[in-house]
VOTOR-337472 format. One record per residue (C-alpha): residue number from 0; x, y, z negated; residue in one letter. Coordinates in steps of 0.2 Angstrom, whole numbers, always signed. Example, Ala and Ser with C-alpha at 12.3 -4.5 7.8 and 13.67 -1.06 7.14 Angstrom:
% VOTOR-337472
@k=0 | u=+62 | v=-22 | w=-39 | r=a .
@k=1 | u=+68 | v=-5 | w=-36 | r=s .
END
This chain:
% VOTOR-337472
@k=0 | u=-855 | v=-203 | w=+134 | r=m .
@k=1 | u=-849 | v=-219 | w=+128 | r=s .
@k=2 | u=-834 | v=-229 | w=+135 | r=q .
@k=3 | u=-847 | v=-242 | w=+144 | r=r .
@k=4 | u=-856 | v=-229 | w=+151 | r=l .
@k=5 | u=-845 | v=-218 | w=+159 | r=i .
@k=6 | u=-833 | v=-233 | w=+166 | r=k .
@k=7 | u=-848 | v=-241 | w=+174 | r=s .
@k=8 | u=-853 | v=-223 | w=+183 | r=l .
@k=9 | u=-832 | v=-225 | w=+186 | r=f .
@k=10 | u=-836 | v=-243 | w=+197 | r=i .
@k=11 | u=-854 | v=-238 | w=+204 | r=v .
@k=12 | u=-847 | v=-223 | w=+212 | r=s .
@k=13 | u=-834 | v=-229 | w=+220 | r=d .
@k=14 | u=-842 | v=-245 | w=+225 | r=i .
@k=15 | u=-855 | v=-234 | w=+235 | r=i .
@k=16 | u=-839 | v=-220 | w=+241 | r=a .
@k=17 | u=-831 | v=-239 | w=+249 | r=a .
@k=18 | u=-849 | v=-241 | w=+258 | r=l .
@k=19 | u=-850 | v=-225 | w=+265 | r=f .
@k=20 | u=-831 | v=-224 | w=+268 | r=s .
@k=21 | u=-832 | v=-242 | w=+281 | r=w .
@k=22 | u=-847 | v=-235 | w=+288 | r=a .
@k=23 | u=-838 | v=-220 | w=+294 | r=l .
@k=24 | u=-824 | v=-227 | w=+298 | r=f .
@k=25 | u=-833 | v=-238 | w=+306 | r=f .
@k=26 | u=-840 | v=-226 | w=+317 | r=y .
@k=27 | u=-824 | v=-215 | w=+320 | r=f .
@k=28 | u=-815 | v=-231 | w=+327 | r=r .
@k=29 | u=-832 | v=-236 | w=+338 | r=k .
@k=30 | u=-834 | v=-217 | w=+343 | r=v .
@k=31 | u=-815 | v=-209 | w=+344 | r=y .
@k=32 | u=-805 | v=-222 | w=+348 | r=v .
@k=33 | u=-816 | v=-236 | w=+357 | r=e .
@k=34 | u=-824 | v=-223 | w=+368 | r=k .
@k=35 | u=-839 | v=-234 | w=+367 | r=a .
@k=36 | u=-857 | v=-230 | w=+359 | r=p .
@k=37 | u=-859 | v=-234 | w=+341 | r=f .
@k=38 | u=-868 | v=-250 | w=+338 | r=e .
@k=39 | u=-868 | v=-261 | w=+322 | r=t .
@k=40 | u=-862 | v=-278 | w=+323 | r=s .
@k=41 | u=-861 | v=-292 | w=+315 | r=d .
@k=42 | u=-841 | v=-284 | w=+306 | r=q .
@k=43 | u=-849 | v=-270 | w=+300 | r=f .
@k=44 | u=-862 | v=-277 | w=+290 | r=y .
@k=45 | u=-850 | v=-291 | w=+286 | r=l .
@k=46 | u=-837 | v=-277 | w=+279 | r=g .
@k=47 | u=-854 | v=-266 | w=+271 | r=i .
@k=48 | u=-851 | v=-281 | w=+259 | r=i .
@k=49 | u=-834 | v=-287 | w=+259 | r=i .
@k=50 | u=-824 | v=-270 | w=+258 | r=i .
@k=51 | u=-832 | v=-262 | w=+243 | r=p .
@k=52 | u=-828 | v=-281 | w=+232 | r=l .
@k=53 | u=-809 | v=-278 | w=+239 | r=f .
@k=54 | u=-811 | v=-262 | w=+231 | r=w .
@k=55 | u=-818 | v=-267 | w=+217 | r=f .
@k=56 | u=-805 | v=-280 | w=+212 | r=i .
@k=57 | u=-793 | v=-268 | w=+218 | r=l .
@k=58 | u=-795 | v=-255 | w=+206 | r=y .
@k=59 | u=-798 | v=-266 | w=+192 | r=f .
@k=60 | u=-781 | v=-276 | w=+195 | r=v .
@k=61 | u=-774 | v=-259 | w=+195 | r=l .
@k=62 | u=-780 | v=-253 | w=+178 | r=g .
@k=63 | u=-790 | v=-239 | w=+185 | r=t .
@k=64 | u=-804 | v=-245 | w=+174 | r=y .
@k=65 | u=-793 | v=-248 | w=+160 | r=n .
@k=66 | u=-794 | v=-237 | w=+144 | r=d .
@k=67 | u=-806 | v=-225 | w=+155 | r=i .
@k=68 | u=-810 | v=-211 | w=+141 | r=r .
@k=69 | u=-791 | v=-208 | w=+140 | r=r .
@k=70 | u=-792 | v=-202 | w=+160 | r=m .
@k=71 | u=-784 | v=-186 | w=+166 | r=y .
@k=72 | u=-780 | v=-178 | w=+183 | r=f .
@k=73 | u=-765 | v=-184 | w=+185 | r=m .
@k=74 | u=-766 | v=-199 | w=+180 | r=k .
@k=75 | u=-780 | v=-200 | w=+190 | r=i .
@k=76 | u=-774 | v=-194 | w=+204 | r=i .
@k=77 | u=-759 | v=-205 | w=+204 | r=s .
@k=78 | u=-766 | v=-222 | w=+201 | r=l .
@k=79 | u=-781 | v=-217 | w=+215 | r=s .
@k=80 | u=-766 | v=-214 | w=+230 | r=i .
@k=81 | u=-758 | v=-231 | w=+225 | r=r .
@k=82 | u=-772 | v=-241 | w=+224 | r=s .
@k=83 | u=-777 | v=-231 | w=+243 | r=f .
@k=84 | u=-760 | v=-234 | w=+251 | r=l .
@k=85 | u=-762 | v=-252 | w=+243 | r=l .
@k=86 | u=-778 | v=-254 | w=+250 | r=g .
@k=87 | u=-776 | v=-246 | w=+267 | r=t .
@k=88 | u=-762 | v=-259 | w=+273 | r=l .
@k=89 | u=-770 | v=-273 | w=+266 | r=v .
@k=90 | u=-786 | v=-268 | w=+277 | r=i .
@k=91 | u=-777 | v=-263 | w=+291 | r=f .
@k=92 | u=-767 | v=-278 | w=+292 | r=f .
@k=93 | u=-780 | v=-292 | w=+290 | r=l .
@k=94 | u=-794 | v=-282 | w=+299 | r=v .
@k=95 | u=-787 | v=-267 | w=+309 | r=i .
@k=96 | u=-774 | v=-277 | w=+317 | r=l .
@k=97 | u=-781 | v=-288 | w=+328 | r=d .
@k=98 | u=-792 | v=-274 | w=+335 | r=d .
@k=99 | u=-791 | v=-271 | w=+353 | r=e .
@k=100 | u=-784 | v=-256 | w=+360 | r=i .
@k=101 | u=-775 | v=-245 | w=+373 | r=v .
@k=102 | u=-761 | v=-242 | w=+369 | r=n .
@k=103 | u=-752 | v=-245 | w=+348 | r=y .
@k=104 | u=-754 | v=-225 | w=+345 | r=n .
@k=105 | u=-773 | v=-230 | w=+342 | r=s .
@k=106 | u=-765 | v=-241 | w=+328 | r=y .
@k=107 | u=-759 | v=-226 | w=+320 | r=y .
@k=108 | u=-773 | v=-215 | w=+324 | r=t .
@k=109 | u=-783 | v=-232 | w=+315 | r=l .
@k=110 | u=-773 | v=-233 | w=+299 | r=l .
@k=111 | u=-771 | v=-212 | w=+297 | r=g .
@k=112 | u=-790 | v=-209 | w=+300 | r=a .
@k=113 | u=-795 | v=-224 | w=+287 | r=s .
@k=114 | u=-782 | v=-218 | w=+273 | r=f .
@k=115 | u=-788 | v=-203 | w=+273 | r=f .
@k=116 | u=-807 | v=-205 | w=+274 | r=i .
@k=117 | u=-806 | v=-217 | w=+258 | r=h .
@k=118 | u=-798 | v=-202 | w=+250 | r=l .
@k=119 | u=-808 | v=-190 | w=+253 | r=s .
@k=120 | u=-824 | v=-200 | w=+248 | r=i .
@k=121 | u=-818 | v=-207 | w=+236 | r=t .
@k=122 | u=-809 | v=-196 | w=+224 | r=l .
@k=123 | u=-820 | v=-183 | w=+226 | r=i .
@k=124 | u=-834 | v=-191 | w=+213 | r=p .
@k=125 | u=-820 | v=-197 | w=+203 | r=r .
@k=126 | u=-812 | v=-179 | w=+200 | r=l .
@k=127 | u=-828 | v=-174 | w=+196 | r=i .
@k=128 | u=-830 | v=-189 | w=+180 | r=l .
@k=129 | u=-814 | v=-183 | w=+176 | r=t .
@k=130 | u=-816 | v=-165 | w=+174 | r=n .
@k=131 | u=-831 | v=-171 | w=+164 | r=y .
@k=132 | u=-823 | v=-184 | w=+153 | r=l .
@k=133 | u=-811 | v=-168 | w=+151 | r=v .
@k=134 | u=-820 | v=-156 | w=+147 | r=k .
@k=135 | u=-829 | v=-168 | w=+132 | r=q .
@k=136 | u=-815 | v=-168 | w=+124 | r=i .
@k=137 | u=-808 | v=-148 | w=+126 | r=h .
@k=138 | u=-824 | v=-146 | w=+118 | r=r .
@k=139 | u=-821 | v=-156 | w=+105 | r=g .
@k=140 | u=-838 | v=-167 | w=+108 | r=k .
@k=141 | u=-827 | v=-183 | w=+111 | r=t .
@k=142 | u=-811 | v=-191 | w=+104 | r=g .
@k=143 | u=-802 | v=-204 | w=+97 | r=f .
@k=144 | u=-801 | v=-209 | w=+81 | r=r .
@k=145 | u=-789 | v=-202 | w=+70 | r=t .
@k=146 | u=-778 | v=-206 | w=+53 | r=l .
@k=147 | u=-765 | v=-195 | w=+49 | r=l .
@k=148 | u=-751 | v=-204 | w=+40 | r=i .
@k=149 | u=-741 | v=-193 | w=+27 | r=g .
@k=150 | u=-745 | v=-181 | w=+13 | r=g .
@k=151 | u=-732 | v=-169 | w=+13 | r=s .
@k=152 | u=-732 | v=-149 | w=+20 | r=s .
@k=153 | u=-728 | v=-160 | w=+39 | r=n .
@k=154 | u=-746 | v=-166 | w=+36 | r=a .
@k=155 | u=-752 | v=-149 | w=+34 | r=v .
@k=156 | u=-742 | v=-142 | w=+50 | r=d .
@k=157 | u=-745 | v=-155 | w=+58 | r=v .
@k=158 | u=-766 | v=-156 | w=+57 | r=l .
@k=159 | u=-763 | v=-134 | w=+59 | r=k .
@k=160 | u=-755 | v=-137 | w=+78 | r=e .
@k=161 | u=-767 | v=-147 | w=+84 | r=i .
@k=162 | u=-784 | v=-141 | w=+75 | r=t .
@k=163 | u=-777 | v=-124 | w=+82 | r=s .
@k=164 | u=-774 | v=-126 | w=+99 | r=l .
@k=165 | u=-785 | v=-117 | w=+112 | r=p .
@k=166 | u=-792 | v=-136 | w=+121 | r=k .
@k=167 | u=-798 | v=-150 | w=+111 | r=g .
@k=168 | u=-782 | v=-164 | w=+110 | r=t .
@k=169 | u=-796 | v=-179 | w=+106 | r=g .
@k=170 | u=-790 | v=-181 | w=+91 | r=n .
@k=171 | u=-806 | v=-183 | w=+78 | r=d .
@k=172 | u=-798 | v=-185 | w=+62 | r=f .
@k=173 | u=-806 | v=-196 | w=+50 | r=i .
@k=174 | u=-794 | v=-192 | w=+35 | r=g .
@k=175 | u=-776 | v=-194 | w=+28 | r=f .
@k=176 | u=-766 | v=-208 | w=+21 | r=v .
@k=177 | u=-750 | v=-202 | w=+8 | r=n .
@k=178 | u=-733 | v=-208 | w=+7 | r=l .
@k=179 | u=-729 | v=-202 | w=-10 | r=n .
@k=180 | u=-737 | v=-183 | w=-15 | r=g .
@k=181 | u=-750 | v=-175 | w=-9 | r=i .
@k=182 | u=-750 | v=-157 | w=-2 | r=d .
@k=183 | u=-767 | v=-148 | w=-9 | r=k .
@k=184 | u=-771 | v=-138 | w=+6 | r=d .
@k=185 | u=-771 | v=-156 | w=+15 | r=l .
@k=186 | u=-782 | v=-162 | w=+3 | r=e .
@k=187 | u=-794 | v=-150 | w=+6 | r=s .
@k=188 | u=-795 | v=-148 | w=+24 | r=e .
@k=189 | u=-795 | v=-169 | w=+28 | r=l .
@k=190 | u=-803 | v=-185 | w=+16 | r=p .
@k=191 | u=-790 | v=-191 | w=+6 | r=y .
@k=192 | u=-791 | v=-209 | w=+13 | r=l .
@k=193 | u=-780 | v=-218 | w=+2 | r=g .
@k=194 | u=-761 | v=-221 | w=-3 | r=h .
@k=195 | u=-751 | v=-230 | w=+12 | r=v .
@k=196 | u=-749 | v=-247 | w=+2 | r=n .
@k=197 | u=-769 | v=-251 | w=+8 | r=d .
@k=198 | u=-768 | v=-246 | w=+27 | r=l .
@k=199 | u=-772 | v=-260 | w=+34 | r=e .
@k=200 | u=-788 | v=-260 | w=+24 | r=s .
@k=201 | u=-789 | v=-242 | w=+30 | r=v .
@k=202 | u=-789 | v=-244 | w=+46 | r=l .
@k=203 | u=-800 | v=-258 | w=+48 | r=d .
@k=204 | u=-809 | v=-251 | w=+37 | r=e .
@k=205 | u=-814 | v=-233 | w=+48 | r=h .
@k=206 | u=-814 | v=-242 | w=+64 | r=n .
@k=207 | u=-794 | v=-228 | w=+68 | r=v .
@k=208 | u=-792 | v=-226 | w=+88 | r=e .
@k=209 | u=-777 | v=-219 | w=+84 | r=e .
@k=210 | u=-765 | v=-214 | w=+71 | r=v .
@k=211 | u=-751 | v=-200 | w=+69 | r=i .
@k=212 | u=-736 | v=-202 | w=+57 | r=i .
@k=213 | u=-730 | v=-183 | w=+49 | r=a .
@k=214 | u=-713 | v=-191 | w=+44 | r=l .
@k=215 | u=-697 | v=-182 | w=+54 | r=d .
@k=216 | u=-690 | v=-195 | w=+69 | r=s .
@k=217 | u=-674 | v=-194 | w=+57 | r=t .
@k=218 | u=-682 | v=-206 | w=+43 | r=e .
@k=219 | u=-682 | v=-222 | w=+55 | r=h .
@k=220 | u=-681 | v=-237 | w=+41 | r=e .
@k=221 | u=-699 | v=-229 | w=+34 | r=r .
@k=222 | u=-705 | v=-225 | w=+53 | r=l .
@k=223 | u=-702 | v=-240 | w=+57 | r=r .
@k=224 | u=-709 | v=-252 | w=+43 | r=q .
@k=225 | u=-727 | v=-242 | w=+46 | r=l .
@k=226 | u=-725 | v=-244 | w=+66 | r=i .
@k=227 | u=-721 | v=-262 | w=+63 | r=s .
@k=228 | u=-736 | v=-262 | w=+53 | r=r .
@k=229 | u=-748 | v=-254 | w=+66 | r=i .
@k=230 | u=-743 | v=-259 | w=+80 | r=q .
@k=231 | u=-751 | v=-277 | w=+80 | r=g .
@k=232 | u=-769 | v=-266 | w=+81 | r=r .
@k=233 | u=-776 | v=-260 | w=+97 | r=d .
@k=234 | u=-770 | v=-241 | w=+89 | r=i .
@k=235 | u=-761 | v=-229 | w=+99 | r=k .
@k=236 | u=-746 | v=-223 | w=+87 | r=i .
@k=237 | u=-738 | v=-204 | w=+87 | r=k .
@k=238 | u=-724 | v=-196 | w=+81 | r=i .
@k=239 | u=-716 | v=-182 | w=+74 | r=i .
@k=240 | u=-700 | v=-177 | w=+86 | r=p .
@k=241 | u=-684 | v=-170 | w=+78 | r=d .
@k=242 | u=-670 | v=-158 | w=+89 | r=m .
@k=243 | u=-663 | v=-174 | w=+94 | r=f .
@k=244 | u=-680 | v=-181 | w=+102 | r=d .
@k=245 | u=-682 | v=-166 | w=+112 | r=l .
@k=246 | u=-667 | v=-165 | w=+120 | r=l .
@k=247 | u=-666 | v=-182 | w=+124 | r=s .
@k=248 | u=-680 | v=-182 | w=+132 | r=g .
@k=249 | u=-691 | v=-192 | w=+122 | r=s .
@k=250 | u=-705 | v=-183 | w=+122 | r=v .
@k=251 | u=-716 | v=-187 | w=+138 | r=k .
@k=252 | u=-730 | v=-172 | w=+140 | r=m .
@k=253 | u=-742 | v=-177 | w=+149 | r=t .
@k=254 | u=-755 | v=-164 | w=+143 | r=n .
@k=255 | u=-748 | v=-145 | w=+142 | r=i .
@k=256 | u=-762 | v=-139 | w=+130 | r=f .
@k=257 | u=-755 | v=-153 | w=+119 | r=g .
@k=258 | u=-746 | v=-154 | w=+100 | r=a .
@k=259 | u=-728 | v=-159 | w=+103 | r=i .
@k=260 | u=-728 | v=-178 | w=+99 | r=l .
@k=261 | u=-720 | v=-192 | w=+103 | r=i .
@k=262 | u=-734 | v=-206 | w=+110 | r=e .
@k=263 | u=-725 | v=-226 | w=+106 | r=v .
@k=264 | u=-725 | v=-232 | w=+121 | r=n .
@k=265 | u=-736 | v=-249 | w=+117 | r=d .
@k=266 | u=-736 | v=-254 | w=+134 | r=e .
@k=267 | u=-731 | v=-270 | w=+136 | r=i .
@k=268 | u=-731 | v=-275 | w=+153 | r=m .
@k=269 | u=-741 | v=-268 | w=+169 | r=p .
@k=270 | u=-759 | v=-269 | w=+169 | r=f .
@k=271 | u=-762 | v=-280 | w=+185 | r=w .
@k=272 | u=-749 | v=-293 | w=+177 | r=q .
@k=273 | u=-758 | v=-295 | w=+162 | r=f .
@k=274 | u=-773 | v=-297 | w=+177 | r=v .
@k=275 | u=-762 | v=-309 | w=+184 | r=v .
@k=276 | u=-758 | v=-318 | w=+170 | r=k .
@k=277 | u=-776 | v=-321 | w=+164 | r=r .
@k=278 | u=-779 | v=-329 | w=+182 | r=l .
@k=279 | u=-764 | v=-341 | w=+182 | r=m .
@k=280 | u=-772 | v=-345 | w=+162 | r=d .
@k=281 | u=-786 | v=-351 | w=+168 | r=l .
@k=282 | u=-781 | v=-356 | w=+184 | r=a .
@k=283 | u=-767 | v=-367 | w=+176 | r=l .
@k=284 | u=-778 | v=-374 | w=+160 | r=s .
@k=285 | u=-794 | v=-380 | w=+172 | r=t .
@k=286 | u=-783 | v=-391 | w=+181 | r=l .
@k=287 | u=-771 | v=-397 | w=+168 | r=a .
@k=288 | u=-788 | v=-403 | w=+158 | r=i .
@k=289 | u=-794 | v=-413 | w=+173 | r=l .
@k=290 | u=-778 | v=-421 | w=+175 | r=t .
@k=291 | u=-774 | v=-424 | w=+161 | r=l .
@k=292 | u=-790 | v=-433 | w=+156 | r=i .
@k=293 | u=-783 | v=-450 | w=+156 | r=p .
@k=294 | u=-769 | v=-445 | w=+142 | r=v .
@k=295 | u=-784 | v=-437 | w=+131 | r=y .
@k=296 | u=-793 | v=-452 | w=+130 | r=i .
@k=297 | u=-779 | v=-463 | w=+126 | r=t .
@k=298 | u=-771 | v=-448 | w=+113 | r=l .
@k=299 | u=-789 | v=-449 | w=+104 | r=a .
@k=300 | u=-788 | v=-469 | w=+106 | r=i .
@k=301 | u=-771 | v=-468 | w=+97 | r=l .
@k=302 | u=-773 | v=-456 | w=+83 | r=v .
@k=303 | u=-792 | v=-462 | w=+80 | r=k .
@k=304 | u=-785 | v=-481 | w=+75 | r=t .
@k=305 | u=-766 | v=-473 | w=+67 | r=s .
@k=306 | u=-774 | v=-468 | w=+53 | r=s .
@k=307 | u=-794 | v=-463 | w=+45 | r=k .
@k=308 | u=-800 | v=-445 | w=+48 | r=g .
@k=309 | u=-802 | v=-434 | w=+65 | r=p .
@k=310 | u=-797 | v=-435 | w=+81 | r=v .
@k=311 | u=-794 | v=-414 | w=+83 | r=f .
@k=312 | u=-787 | v=-406 | w=+71 | r=f .
@k=313 | u=-795 | v=-386 | w=+67 | r=l .
@k=314 | u=-786 | v=-374 | w=+57 | r=q .
@k=315 | u=-788 | v=-354 | w=+59 | r=e .
@k=316 | u=-776 | v=-344 | w=+67 | r=r .
@k=317 | u=-773 | v=-325 | w=+69 | r=i .
@k=318 | u=-775 | v=-319 | w=+87 | r=g .
@k=319 | u=-772 | v=-305 | w=+96 | r=k .
@k=320 | u=-777 | v=-287 | w=+85 | r=y .
@k=321 | u=-775 | v=-298 | w=+70 | r=g .
@k=322 | u=-792 | v=-308 | w=+76 | r=k .
@k=323 | u=-793 | v=-325 | w=+69 | r=p .
@k=324 | u=-797 | v=-341 | w=+77 | r=f .
@k=325 | u=-800 | v=-359 | w=+78 | r=k .
@k=326 | u=-783 | v=-366 | w=+85 | r=i .
@k=327 | u=-787 | v=-386 | w=+92 | r=i .
@k=328 | u=-775 | v=-398 | w=+93 | r=k .
@k=329 | u=-773 | v=-417 | w=+90 | r=f .
@k=330 | u=-770 | v=-422 | w=+72 | r=r .
@k=331 | u=-752 | v=-427 | w=+69 | r=t .
@k=332 | u=-755 | v=-430 | w=+51 | r=m .
@k=333 | u=-763 | v=-440 | w=+39 | r=y .
@k=334 | u=-781 | v=-432 | w=+30 | r=q .
@k=335 | u=-781 | v=-419 | w=+16 | r=d .
@k=336 | u=-763 | v=-418 | w=+17 | r=a .
@k=337 | u=-763 | v=-399 | w=+13 | r=e .
@k=338 | u=-775 | v=-403 | w=-1 | r=k .
@k=339 | u=-761 | v=-393 | w=-13 | r=s .
@k=340 | u=-760 | v=-377 | w=-1 | r=g .
@k=341 | u=-755 | v=-372 | w=+12 | r=p .
@k=342 | u=-738 | v=-380 | w=+20 | r=q .
@k=343 | u=-725 | v=-382 | w=+34 | r=l .
@k=344 | u=-719 | v=-398 | w=+41 | r=s .
@k=345 | u=-702 | v=-404 | w=+42 | r=s .
@k=346 | u=-691 | v=-413 | w=+51 | r=s .
@k=347 | u=-693 | v=-430 | w=+38 | r=n .
@k=348 | u=-711 | v=-426 | w=+34 | r=d .
@k=349 | u=-720 | v=-442 | w=+25 | r=l .
@k=350 | u=-738 | v=-434 | w=+29 | r=r .
@k=351 | u=-736 | v=-435 | w=+49 | r=i .
@k=352 | u=-742 | v=-452 | w=+57 | r=t .
@k=353 | u=-732 | v=-461 | w=+66 | r=n .
@k=354 | u=-742 | v=-456 | w=+83 | r=i .
@k=355 | u=-741 | v=-440 | w=+74 | r=g .
@k=356 | u=-721 | v=-439 | w=+76 | r=r .
@k=357 | u=-719 | v=-445 | w=+92 | r=f .
@k=358 | u=-734 | v=-430 | w=+99 | r=m .
@k=359 | u=-726 | v=-419 | w=+89 | r=r .
@k=360 | u=-709 | v=-423 | w=+100 | r=k .
@k=361 | u=-715 | v=-422 | w=+115 | r=v .
@k=362 | u=-727 | v=-407 | w=+113 | r=r .
@k=363 | u=-744 | v=-419 | w=+115 | r=l .
@k=364 | u=-752 | v=-414 | w=+100 | r=d .
@k=365 | u=-753 | v=-397 | w=+106 | r=e .
@k=366 | u=-760 | v=-401 | w=+124 | r=i .
@k=367 | u=-781 | v=-396 | w=+120 | r=p .
@k=368 | u=-776 | v=-380 | w=+116 | r=q .
@k=369 | u=-779 | v=-378 | w=+132 | r=f .
@k=370 | u=-799 | v=-375 | w=+128 | r=w .
@k=371 | u=-791 | v=-362 | w=+119 | r=n .
@k=372 | u=-785 | v=-353 | w=+135 | r=v .
@k=373 | u=-801 | v=-354 | w=+141 | r=i .
@k=374 | u=-808 | v=-347 | w=+131 | r=r .
@k=375 | u=-798 | v=-333 | w=+132 | r=g .
@k=376 | u=-793 | v=-334 | w=+113 | r=e .
@k=377 | u=-774 | v=-340 | w=+118 | r=m .
@k=378 | u=-762 | v=-340 | w=+134 | r=s .
@k=379 | u=-752 | v=-350 | w=+141 | r=l .
@k=380 | u=-737 | v=-343 | w=+133 | r=v .
@k=381 | u=-734 | v=-330 | w=+118 | r=g .
@k=382 | u=-728 | v=-332 | w=+102 | r=p .
@k=383 | u=-734 | v=-346 | w=+92 | r=r .
@k=384 | u=-751 | v=-342 | w=+82 | r=p .
@k=385 | u=-748 | v=-340 | w=+63 | r=e .
@k=386 | u=-759 | v=-344 | w=+48 | r=r .
@k=387 | u=-764 | v=-327 | w=+37 | r=r .
@k=388 | u=-755 | v=-333 | w=+24 | r=f .
@k=389 | u=-737 | v=-337 | w=+33 | r=f .
@k=390 | u=-740 | v=-321 | w=+41 | r=i .
@k=391 | u=-738 | v=-310 | w=+23 | r=d .
@k=392 | u=-725 | v=-320 | w=+17 | r=k .
@k=393 | u=-715 | v=-320 | w=+35 | r=i .
@k=394 | u=-723 | v=-297 | w=+34 | r=a .
@k=395 | u=-715 | v=-297 | w=+15 | r=e .
@k=396 | u=-698 | v=-300 | w=+23 | r=k .
@k=397 | u=-699 | v=-292 | w=+39 | r=e .
@k=398 | u=-714 | v=-281 | w=+45 | r=p .
@k=399 | u=-708 | v=-281 | w=+62 | r=q .
@k=400 | u=-717 | v=-297 | w=+63 | r=f .
@k=401 | u=-735 | v=-289 | w=+67 | r=l .
@k=402 | u=-729 | v=-283 | w=+82 | r=q .
@k=403 | u=-730 | v=-302 | w=+87 | r=l .
@k=404 | u=-750 | v=-298 | w=+86 | r=t .
@k=405 | u=-751 | v=-286 | w=+101 | r=k .
@k=406 | u=-753 | v=-302 | w=+113 | r=v .
@k=407 | u=-762 | v=-317 | w=+113 | r=k .
@k=408 | u=-753 | v=-331 | w=+105 | r=p .
@k=409 | u=-747 | v=-345 | w=+115 | r=g .
@k=410 | u=-747 | v=-365 | w=+118 | r=i .
@k=411 | u=-729 | v=-364 | w=+121 | r=t .
@k=412 | u=-715 | v=-348 | w=+118 | r=s .
@k=413 | u=-697 | v=-344 | w=+120 | r=w .
@k=414 | u=-697 | v=-345 | w=+101 | r=g .
@k=415 | u=-703 | v=-362 | w=+103 | r=q .
@k=416 | u=-693 | v=-368 | w=+118 | r=v .
@k=417 | u=-673 | v=-360 | w=+107 | r=k .
@k=418 | u=-679 | v=-367 | w=+92 | r=f .
@k=419 | u=-692 | v=-377 | w=+88 | r=g .
@k=420 | u=-707 | v=-378 | w=+74 | r=y .
@k=421 | u=-704 | v=-370 | w=+60 | r=a .
@k=422 | u=-700 | v=-379 | w=+42 | r=e .
@k=423 | u=-698 | v=-364 | w=+29 | r=n .
@k=424 | u=-701 | v=-344 | w=+30 | r=v .
@k=425 | u=-682 | v=-341 | w=+35 | r=e .
@k=426 | u=-684 | v=-351 | w=+49 | r=e .
@k=427 | u=-700 | v=-345 | w=+53 | r=m .
@k=428 | u=-692 | v=-326 | w=+54 | r=i .
@k=429 | u=-677 | v=-334 | w=+65 | r=m .
@k=430 | u=-690 | v=-339 | w=+77 | r=r .
@k=431 | u=-698 | v=-321 | w=+77 | r=m .
@k=432 | u=-681 | v=-315 | w=+86 | r=k .
@k=433 | u=-686 | v=-323 | w=+101 | r=y .
@k=434 | u=-703 | v=-319 | w=+102 | r=d .
@k=435 | u=-698 | v=-299 | w=+100 | r=l .
@k=436 | u=-687 | v=-304 | w=+112 | r=l .
@k=437 | u=-701 | v=-310 | w=+123 | r=y .
@k=438 | u=-712 | v=-295 | w=+120 | r=l .
@k=439 | u=-701 | v=-286 | w=+126 | r=k .
@k=440 | u=-694 | v=-290 | w=+141 | r=n .
@k=441 | u=-712 | v=-299 | w=+146 | r=m .
@k=442 | u=-717 | v=-302 | w=+163 | r=s .
@k=443 | u=-726 | v=-314 | w=+175 | r=i .
@k=444 | u=-705 | v=-323 | w=+177 | r=a .
@k=445 | u=-701 | v=-323 | w=+161 | r=i .
@k=446 | u=-717 | v=-334 | w=+158 | r=d .
@k=447 | u=-714 | v=-346 | w=+173 | r=l .
@k=448 | u=-697 | v=-347 | w=+166 | r=k .
@k=449 | u=-702 | v=-353 | w=+149 | r=i .
@k=450 | u=-717 | v=-365 | w=+155 | r=m .
@k=451 | u=-704 | v=-372 | w=+165 | r=l .
@k=452 | u=-691 | v=-375 | w=+153 | r=y .
@k=453 | u=-707 | v=-382 | w=+141 | r=t .
@k=454 | u=-709 | v=-396 | w=+154 | r=v .
@k=455 | u=-690 | v=-403 | w=+153 | r=i .
@k=456 | u=-690 | v=-402 | w=+134 | r=i .
@k=457 | u=-708 | v=-413 | w=+135 | r=v .
@k=458 | u=-700 | v=-424 | w=+150 | r=l .
@k=459 | u=-684 | v=-426 | w=+137 | r=k .
@k=460 | u=-694 | v=-430 | w=+122 | r=g .
@k=461 | u=-679 | v=-416 | w=+115 | r=s .
@k=462 | u=-694 | v=-406 | w=+107 | r=g .
@k=463 | u=-689 | v=-400 | w=+89 | r=k .
END
């Protein structure tokens, strides 16, 4: 069963459960609390429409439908309880609190009834669907396309441990790539897909969903380089723990039948914050475009009359998970400024027009990118998107730069605020440190601070 179908079943089940929960709660309130005969009303029919919609939005924001194939019992129970508690309190204060009651004990009765009715009707179908998913994985009927990195006895041991488990772990091994030599036992078990130097092309060609790195976690430098090359993609990474990792509690167990592996934590911030971040992007970008229409028109005229060439400059940049897109900017350079190949601009760059120099200083050349944000290619705040040419140059010296493609690029960034435009690869690496710091501390609060500092830079005209 596909991810889309499973997700659809979860959603339909939740909506139907929410509808029946509201109807049963309404009946309970009328008959057992208000001691009145059950009669439908406008409030009942309004609730039939609004309440299921409310629950669906809440479940979505809290990440219930995110990566549904990896759902397991404890996870769905934990997500459900948190959602039910929060949702019940919201409904209580918005809908139930205004009810006419005999005494305050009725409030506690209604609150408890609302929670337990919704829990019992919603949780059972969820557990049935989750049980189906788990059994499909245990029986090996579905799984995640997994690549094994390593050709030594470590790789053989990991493969044997996983494949010999009494219940399937969901790892559908498609092959392996080696680092140095190749163990003959491994070659007889799995297809050889190439050397680790070709890792990126192997990941793309075989649509890999999960990677197991068969190296001891004591090989820090080698692991760091491999993880950095993979982390910019939507791929789960697992590594072999050593005794120190086991004793220090680095190994998090979610499945008692699973192999002993460390899952590299790739969750940057809670899913609900990503939802809020996207809503902020859409709202503020739409507002900015409408508000700045006079500025767009003025700048378009100035750019057009300053030199020959189009008003807007479109260039391919690399976005989230390495996907290319066309960034939109006001043109700040003379036409054919890069006919000799990709070049970074400098403070005294003769290719920049007079109006272009002004726009760069106050960041006005970037404002057409609000359209990129609305299209979902960029965010208001995030690491600045680079060209593939420069990404490859930086990655040769600092592979961890590739981690920045785990999130959408932004119109502004912590690196842009603290460092400004980079004039060479070395400066791009220096700016990268700020963006990596942002990546490890992402939150809505940090985004708001970066936007505030960006506004200050624009008003002062102090941008580099």
